[in-house]
Residue, then its C-alpha position, 0 to 999 in steps of 0.5 A: t499500500a502507499e501509506v506505510e513503508k513496504k518490501l518488494d521482492i525482485f527476482v532477476s533470472v538468465v535466459d539463453s538466446d532462445g528465451n530458455p532458462t539457463i545458468t550463467p557461465e560468469d558473474i553478471e553485475l545488475n544495474f536497477f532503475s525505475n520510472d519513479q526515481y523519487s520513491v523507488g529509483d533512489e532506494l535502488d541506487n542506495t541498495m546497489k551502493e551497499v551490496k553487490t547485485v550480481i548473478k554469480k557464475g553457476q546461478f540462475g538468478y538474483y534475489l532482492r528484497q527492497d525496502l520502499n517508502l511509498s507514502n507519496l506515491l501517486a501512480n498505481d503502476i511502478v516500472i522496475g528494470v534491470s540491465a547488464e552489459g552484454y545481456g541487455i535490459a529487462t523490465d517489469t511492472f508492479s501495482t500499488v493501492g491507495k488504502s490498506i485494509n486488514i485481514d479482519n476488515d468487515k468489508i472483506t467477504e471473500k479471501d484467496v491466495q495468489l501464487f507467483i513463480p517463474e514459468r520456467m527454471p533451469s535444472n540444478a537452480t535456485s528460484i523464489v515462490t512468492y505468495q500473497i493473500n488478497a480480498i476479492e472485490n464484490d460489487d454487490d457490496d459497494v453501497d453507502e450508509e443509506g444503501n445507495s450504490i456507490t459509483n467509482e469516480t475513476e470508472d471512465t478513465e483508461d485502465e492504465d491510468k486509473i488510480i486505485l484508492s480502495m478495494d471498491d475501485l476494482d472490478d468484480g472479482e479482482f484481487y486487492p492485497i490485505q495486511t495480516n495482524e499476525n505472522y503466518y509461518a510453519d514451525g513445528y506443529v504450528k502450520k499457518l502457512d505451507v508451500i509444497s511441490g508436486d514432485n520433489n525429484l523435479v523441485t524441492v521447497k527449501n524454505i517455506g518463508k513467512i508472511e510477517v505481520g502488516n504485510s500481504f505476501g511472503t517468499a519461499i526458496v525452491s531449488s530444481g533437481q537434475k531432471s526436467g519436466p512440468v511440476l505443480i507448486s502449491a501454497s496454502v495459508q490457514g483460514v484464507g485459501s490456496d493456490s497452485v501454479l505449474t512451472e517447468v524445469v528446463n534443462t537445455l544443458e542436459q544430455k539428450e542424445a549420445r550421437i555416434f559418427s564416423p570421421t570418414g563421413q557422417d553416414s559411412i564407415l571405412f575399414d582398414r586392412d585388418g577390419n578396424f574402423d574408427v567412430f566418435l561418440i559425442a554427448i549432445d544436449s537439447k539444443d544440439r550442442p555438445k554437452v560437458l559431462k559431469h561424470d564418466s559415462k560408458y556406452l556399449i556399441t553393438p553388434t561389435n560389443g565395444i565400449i566407449e567411455i566419455k570422461k568427466d568434463s569431456t564432450f566426446a570419446f574416440s574408439k577403434l572397433h573391430s568388424d568381427s560381429f557382422t557380415i559384409t557382401e558386395g550387395e549388402n553393405l549397410i550396418d546398424l550400430k546401436v549405442v546403449p548406456i550402461g553402468e549404474g545410473a545409466d539413462l537408457s533414454l540415451e539409447t540411439e541407433k544409426t545405420f552406416v554405409t560400409q567401405p571395407s578395404s579387404k575381402i576373403l578369397v576362396i581358392l580351390p586348387l582343382g575345379e573337378i575333384n574325385a567323388n570317391h575321394e573324401s579328403n580334398l583341400g581349399v584355401v581361404q586368403i585375405v586380400d585387399l581390393q586389388g587382390n594383394p595379400i593382407i597379413p592380419s595382426f590377429d586371428v580372423k575366423s572365416k565361415i565356409t559353406s557348400s551350396e549342395e551339402s549332399i554333394i560336397q560337405v565343409i565341416n570346419d571353418a578355417v581360422i587364418p592365424a595372425g601373421l599369415s594371409y591364408a588358411i587351408f580347410p577340408i572339403e569332404t565328398t559324399g560320393e555323388i556326382g554333381n556341382s556345388i558353390i563353395s562360399a567364404s566370408a569373414k566379418g567386416m570383409i567382403g565374401t566371395d565364392d567359387e564353383i567345384s564339380t565332383v567327377s568318378s575316377l572309375t573306368q566305365l564298362k562298355i557293352f558290345t554284342s556278336g552273333l546277331d543277323e540283320l533280321i531275326p525270325v519271330d518265335k524262334p530263339v536265337e543266341i546272342k553273345l555279349f561282351i564287357d570291356d573297359e574304357n581301355a578295351e580290356s575284357v572284364a570277367g565276372a561282370s554282371i549284365k542285367i537285360e530288360t525287354d520292352g515286352n515284345s521278346l523273351v530273354n533267358p536268362d535276364v541276369v548273366r555274369t561274364g566269363p573269363d574272356g569278358s563274354a556271356i550268352v543269353s537266348l533271345t526269342a522275339t514274339n512280335g515285330p518289326s523290331i524289338s528293344l533291349n536295355l543292357i545294364a552292366t556293373a562290376e566291382g571297381y568299375s563305373e556302371g555301363k549302359d546301352t540299348l540294343t535294337i533288333n529287327v525282326d522278320s515277321p511276315d503276315k500270318t495266313l489262316n491254316a489248320v496249324d494256327l487254328q489247331l483243327p483237323e485237316w478234313i474240317v478245313y476241306v469242309i470249311i472250304a466247300a461251304i464257302l464255295l457253296i455260299g458263293v454259287l447261291v449268291v450268284l444264282f440269287l442275283k441273276k434271278s432278281k435281274t428279269p423281274l426289275e428289267e420288265e418293270w423298266e419296260e412297262e414304265e416306258i410304255 
């Protein structure tokens, strides 16, 4: 009020270029001023001479409680400003009233508490919360002693020029500060005043403060923690009311990301000859700026399982990782690196993942000494070698494990993967055959290297049997057995004794026996009877131990003239045949006589029709 000496709370805070509350990196000296030099400005000047009005390094703001004498104040709204070199100027306005009233005044019909707090504050900072008790204006009680309504003398003036002399000068529902007639405080069991935080992890009330007798407000001291987010601050005054205001803890310096990148390009990584690659891990705050960490932080990089640690008071760390946990091919060259915070108190919200294009500088070459191997020779060898992209050998400084596979394991199998030892560029691996004939692709790969493949075939080393025949004419008679002599030779035209020959017919002949074995001279004789013509077909299959199976198809022409009907075919007595012939001749004579007899009447009919 303007009648007595009063106290005024002033709080000056620091914001960054984006308007976010922050902590100052250096001392900031403050200069206060006012538009009312007589009542306020001079008092501020005296204060600045007596105390250092400075926002100290590492703090969010400066709190000043200024004593003022407002007895000769004519205006209601007073501007107080502050300036700091290099930080600009800020101003705010507070309002006064002309007549003070006590909390027990009969004119007060309704009271309430009003709370003031900065909308946002940084983490790990200290701020103030001001609470004030007020009467609420009710226009229904504005009457004189005779009950007539009182009209405000200033109702036609602009709001900013209106002089507030009493509560009746306010609009309905507006607040009017009222003075206490006792101290309001919280001390042990006496709790006439309380200020609480909705989340002590965000904001903690350090000092509730008090409302001294004759004043309308008090100030509490609060501090924020490391976390950021909104929090509700509430104040209550016994017998008056309560109020709650939402504020937000903003940590612009809080780490929001652990960003991984490569010195060879933000989205690509380059491997050296040993399969190593370099990465940087940098701590980033909410403004996308490097964040200086207050403690050591460890991160696991998968799938390499490497650990990177950013030390205290640092913003980044460098690490050399090895590509022994992911496969790279010429067609598939993308890998995902995931950053996972580890350790006690790790913030899992910082987990990130980034996709990189790989640029390997080496490949693992599969070398097969022979393009064809013996299908019955179980032990064969292959070679894997580390080479650069120009094909020059690379000698690794550590053991390199390769992965070798066969596309057709039913033909060729690779049981053991080769390990290329440190100091050598190559290793030998075994190749096993199953005895089957065919082709397979042998592929070799190693983590962080380009894989290659090559084709290999299995062949038989056994001499194949050859089948020959003897004793056959160009035509064989039907239904008469003939002898066929079969010969079995190897590829060198040497006779093979003891070879088994299986003969399969097409159903138009009989073979006896259908399985025969060759004698010492490599020959065997079978009996063949053709039952139908004009040709028959025989499938010959020759087998012998130590030889590859031989197959051949034999086609034979058959002399099979058209058959005539005779007694032998019908298996009838000979005299019956003569009877049948006589009967046929008799039938022929009867047919001729019948035709001659029927011709004469037909000619007579034609003559009658002509007449």
